[in-house]
ZAMARGU-4260 file (C-alpha; in steps of 0.2 Angstrom, whole numbers, plus 5000, padded with zeros to 4 digits):
<rodrens>
0) 6101/5690/4418 | 6087/5686/4430 | 6085/5670/4438 | 6069/5661/4438 | 6061/5659/4455
5) 6055/5642/4461 | 6054/5631/4476 | 6069/5631/4487 | 6076/5613/4487 | 6078/5606/4504
10) 6094/5606/4513 | 6105/5591/4511 | 6107/5580/4526 | 6122/5583/4536 | 6137/5574/4529
15) 6130/5572/4511 | 6137/5583/4496 | 6126/5595/4487 | 6117/5589/4472 | 6127/5590/4456
20) 6121/5601/4442 | 6127/5589/4429 | 6111/5583/4420 | 6119/5576/4405 | 6122/5559/4413
25) 6113/5545/4404 | 6114/5534/4419 | 6098/5531/4429 | 6095/5540/4445 | 6098/5524/4455
30) 6115/5523/4447 | 6121/5541/4449 | 6140/5539/4450 | 6143/5555/4459 | 6132/5549/4474
35) 6123/5566/4474 | 6109/5569/4486 | 6092/5567/4478 | 6078/5574/4488 | 6065/5562/4480
40) 6074/5547/4488 | 6070/5554/4505 | 6053/5560/4502 | 6041/5547/4510 | 6028/5538/4499
45) 6011/5536/4505 | 6008/5520/4515 | 6027/5515/4514 | 6041/5515/4526 | 6059/5520/4522
50) 6075/5518/4532 | 6077/5537/4532 | 6059/5541/4539 | 6057/5532/4555 | 6040/5533/4562
55) 6034/5541/4546 | 6028/5526/4536 | 6010/5532/4533 | 6002/5548/4527 | 5996/5561/4540
60) 5979/5557/4547 | 5979/5539/4540 | 5970/5526/4552 | 5980/5511/4544 | 5988/5500/4558
65) 6006/5499/4552 | 6019/5496/4564 | 6027/5510/4573 | 6046/5509/4576 | 6046/5524/4587
70) 6032/5518/4599 | 6034/5499/4598 | 6015/5497/4596 | 6009/5480/4589 | 6003/5478/4571
75) 5986/5475/4577 | 5976/5472/4593 | 5977/5453/4599 | 5961/5443/4603 | 5956/5444/4621
80) 5960/5430/4633 | 5941/5430/4639 | 5935/5427/4621 | 5947/5412/4619 | 5942/5404/4635
85) 5923/5406/4631 | 5926/5399/4613 | 5935/5384/4621 | 5922/5381/4634 | 5908/5381/4620
90) 5918/5369/4609 | 5920/5357/4624 | 5902/5357/4628 | 5897/5353/4610 | 5909/5338/4610
95) 5902/5332/4627 | 5884/5333/4619 | 5890/5323/4604 | 5898/5309/4614 | 5882/5308/4625
100) 5871/5306/4610 | 5882/5293/4602 | 5882/5283/4619 | 5863/5284/4620 | 5861/5278/4602
105) 5873/5263/4606 | 5863/5258/4622 | 5847/5259/4612 | 5854/5248/4598 | 5860/5235/4611
110) 5843/5235/4620 | 5833/5232/4604 | 5844/5217/4600 | 5855/5225/4587 | 5871/5218/4595
115) 5865/5200/4592 | 5851/5188/4596 | 5849/5182/4614 | 5853/5165/4619 | 5835/5157/4620
120) 5833/5160/4602 | 5848/5151/4597 | 5843/5136/4608 | 5826/5135/4599 | 5834/5134/4582
125) 5846/5120/4588 | 5831/5111/4596 | 5821/5113/4579 | 5836/5106/4569 | 5838/5092/4582
130) 5820/5087/4581 | 5820/5086/4562 | 5836/5076/4561 | 5829/5063/4573 | 5813/5061/4562
135) 5824/5059/4547 | 5835/5046/4555 | 5820/5035/4561 | 5812/5035/4544 | 5797/5045/4550
140) 5789/5058/4538 | 5795/5076/4543 | 5782/5086/4550 | 5777/5104/4545 | 5787/5119/4549
145) 5773/5125/4560 | 5774/5109/4571 | 5792/5109/4572 | 5793/5128/4577 | 5780/5125/4590
150) 5789/5110/4597 | 5806/5120/4597 | 5798/5134/4607 | 5791/5121/4619 | 5807/5112/4622
155) 5819/5127/4621 | 5821/5129/4640 | 5825/5111/4642 | 5837/5111/4628 | 5846/5126/4634
160) 5847/5118/4652 | 5854/5101/4644 | 5867/5110/4634 | 5874/5119/4650 | 5874/5103/4660
165) 5890/5093/4663 | 5894/5077/4654 | 5885/5062/4663 | 5895/5052/4675 | 5882/5039/4678
170) 5885/5024/4667 | 5873/5009/4666 | 5881/4993/4672 | 5896/5001/4679 | 5906/4994/4694
175) 5907/5005/4709 | 5925/5007/4715 | 5925/5007/4734 | 5937/5004/4748 | 5943/4989/4757
180) 5934/4983/4772 | 5945/4969/4779 | 5957/4969/4794 | 5968/4984/4793 | 5986/4986/4798
185) 5981/5000/4809 | 5965/5010/4813 | 5961/5025/4824 | 5945/5035/4826 | 5941/5052/4835
190) 5931/5068/4835 | 5938/5085/4832 | 5933/5095/4848 | 5937/5111/4839 | 5942/5117/4821
195) 5961/5114/4819 | 5974/5115/4805 | 5988/5110/4816 | 5996/5094/4821 | 5989/5090/4838
200) 5995/5074/4847 | 5978/5068/4852 | 5973/5068/4833 | 5989/5058/4828 | 5989/5041/4820
205) 6005/5032/4821 | 6010/5022/4805 | 6018/5005/4810 | 6034/4999/4800 | 6029/4990/4785
210) 6038/4982/4770 | 6030/4991/4755 | 6017/5004/4751 | 6002/5007/4762 | 5984/5011/4756
215) 5976/5024/4768 | 5958/5025/4770 | 5950/5040/4779 | 5932/5042/4782 | 5920/5055/4790
220) 5909/5043/4799 | 5896/5056/4806 | 5880/5062/4798 | 5884/5080/4802 | 5898/5091/4808
225) 5913/5097/4799 | 5924/5090/4785 | 5941/5084/4789 | 5957/5079/4780 | 5974/5071/4784
230) 5992/5077/4783 | 6006/5065/4785 | 6024/5068/4792 | 6040/5059/4792 | 6039/5058/4811
235) 6031/5069/4824 | 6038/5086/4822 | 6045/5081/4805 | 6043/5088/4788 | 6027/5086/4778
240) 6026/5070/4768 | 6008/5067/4762 | 5992/5078/4760 | 5976/5068/4759 | 5961/5079/4753
245) 5946/5083/4763 | 5930/5072/4764 | 5912/5077/4769 | 5902/5068/4782 | 5897/5051/4776
250) 5911/5050/4763 | 5928/5043/4762 | 5944/5043/4752 | 5959/5031/4748 | 5977/5035/4744
255) 5994/5027/4744 | 6009/5032/4755 | 6027/5025/4757 | 6028/5021/4738 | 6047/5022/4738
260) 6058/5031/4726 | 6062/5049/4730 | 6046/5051/4741 | 6047/5054/4759 | 6041/5040/4770
265) 6027/5044/4782 | 6028/5039/4800 | 6013/5048/4807 | 5996/5055/4801 | 5986/5069/4808
270) 5967/5072/4807 | 5963/5090/4804 | 5947/5100/4799 | 5931/5107/4806 | 5924/5106/4824
275) 5913/5091/4827 | 5920/5080/4813 | 5920/5062/4817 | 5934/5053/4808 | 5942/5036/4806
280) 5959/5032/4798 | 5964/5015/4793 | 5979/5008/4784 | 5980/4992/4773 | 5994/4983/4763
285) 5995/4986/4744 | 5987/4969/4741 | 5970/4975/4748 | 5968/4988/4734 | 5951/4983/4726
290) 5953/4975/4709 | 5941/4979/4694 | 5937/4971/4678 | 5948/4977/4663 | 5937/4986/4650
295) 5922/4987/4661 | 5915/5004/4665 | 5918/5011/4683 | 5911/5024/4694 | 5916/5031/4710
300) 5915/5046/4722 | 5930/5055/4729 | 5949/5049/4729 | 5950/5031/4724 | 5964/5018/4721
305) 5960/5002/4711 | 5969/4988/4702 | 5967/4984/4683 | 5973/4966/4679 | 5984/4962/4665
310) 5976/4961/4648 | 5976/4970/4631 | 5980/4988/4631 | 5965/4998/4634 | 5961/5017/4632
315) 5950/5025/4645 | 5942/5041/4649 | 5939/5049/4666 | 5923/5060/4666 | 5920/5072/4680
320) 5905/5084/4682 | 5904/5101/4690 | 5895/5098/4706 | 5910/5104/4716 | 5918/5121/4714
325) 5936/5122/4712 | 5938/5103/4708 | 5954/5099/4699 | 5953/5080/4695 | 5969/5070/4692
330) 5971/5052/4685 | 5987/5042/4686 | 5992/5025/4680 | 6006/5015/4688 | 6014/4998/4685
335) 6008/4987/4699 | 6026/4982/4704 | 6033/5000/4704 | 6024/5015/4711 | 6038/5027/4710
340) 6034/5035/4693 | 6017/5035/4684 | 6016/5029/4666 | 6001/5040/4662 | 5996/5057/4670
345) 5982/5069/4666 | 5974/5083/4675 | 5961/5097/4672 | 5947/5108/4679 | 5930/5101/4682
350) 5920/5098/4672 | 5933/5088/4662 | 5936/5073/4651 | 5953/5066/4654 | 5960/5052/4642
355) 5973/5039/4647 | 5979/5022/4641 | 5980/5007/4653 | 5994/4997/4647 | 5994/4978/4645
360) 6002/4973/4661 | 5994/4974/4679 | 5991/4992/4683 | 5987/5003/4698 | 5976/5017/4694
365) 5973/5033/4705 | 5959/5045/4703 | 5959/5061/4713 | 5943/5070/4713 | 5931/5078/4725
370) 5915/5072/4717 | 5906/5058/4707 | 5916/5052/4692 | 5916/5038/4679 | 5930/5029/4671
375) 5925/5020/4654 | 5935/5011/4640 | 5935/5021/4624
</rodrens>
C-alpha cells in the first residue's frame, strides 16, 4: 500500500511530544486534552505577535512600525526638541501680542472718557442744580434750560474751587481769644543765635514756685527769623514734663503747666528752634486766663486757653481749616476747679469739625491748633 506524499510537517519543538493521530476527538483544538503539539499554533499571523515568535510580529518586507523586542526600538519616532521649542516660542509671541492689543484698547477707552466723566462736568451739573434750587426758593420764575446751562458753564470753575475749600472759620461778630497782657509771674526774652533742639542754659527760663496751675504764654516777637517752641523739665537736667508747640514770627501760644494730679511739675522751660528766632516767655496765674461769653462765637489762632462762665449746658463745634499741613487740632474741656482730667476731649486731622459739650459749671477750654479756628455754639 503506497503512502500519499505531502508536505513534511515541521519538527516539534524540543521537549514537546509529537502530534497525536487521534482525530476522533470532538474537543476543539484549544482544548486538546493530550497537549499535542499543533503547528498552526506556532505559525505567526501577519501583523500579529506571539510569545513563541519573538521579533517576528510582522510579515517579511512590511514597513509597519510595530515594537521590536529583539532590538528595543521605539514604537514610533518622537517629536524633535527643536520643533517643541519653536512651537512654544510662537505661542508665547502670540500671547504677548494679544495682551498688548488689550492694553492698547483699555488705554484708548480711558482717554476717550469711557471710564467715567471728568470732574469739571460733574461740577457744572451741581452748579446748574444749585442755581435752579435758589430760583425756586426765592419765588422767581425758573429760567430756560439754555440760560441755566450757560450759567452753569460760566460758574463751574468757581463751584469746583468752593467745593474743595475748607469750612470757613471766620464768624461774623465772633470774639477773638487772645492772651493776657497784665503783670506776669515771670518773663524772659532772648534770640536764638543758632538753630538748636537741645536744652541750653542761656535759653532757660526758671519757673518760680507757685501754688496752683500756671498759664504759660510764648511769643515770637520778631518780624522774621526762625520759628521756636518751648520744652519744660522737672528741673535742669531732669525729665521732660511739658512740650509747647512751635510758633511763627509774630504769633503766640498759651498753655497750662503744673495742673496737678499725675502730671509732672515743671521747674524750668527751654526756648528752642531756628536761628534768629526772637522769643519771649511769660507765666501767669490761673486767674489770668481770658474769660469769654458763653454761647457767643469765638475765633483764635494757634494754641489758646480760655474760661467759659457757668450757665446752661452748651454744645460747641471747633472748626479748623487746612492752611497748615500736618495740623492735628485738639479741643479739651475741664472743670475750672480741677484741671487734672478733662470732661470732653476731641481730636482730628485738619480740616476738621470737632464737637464737644461745655457743661453748666464754670469751665476751662483748651484749643490746640497751628492755624486759625472758630468755636461756635451749635
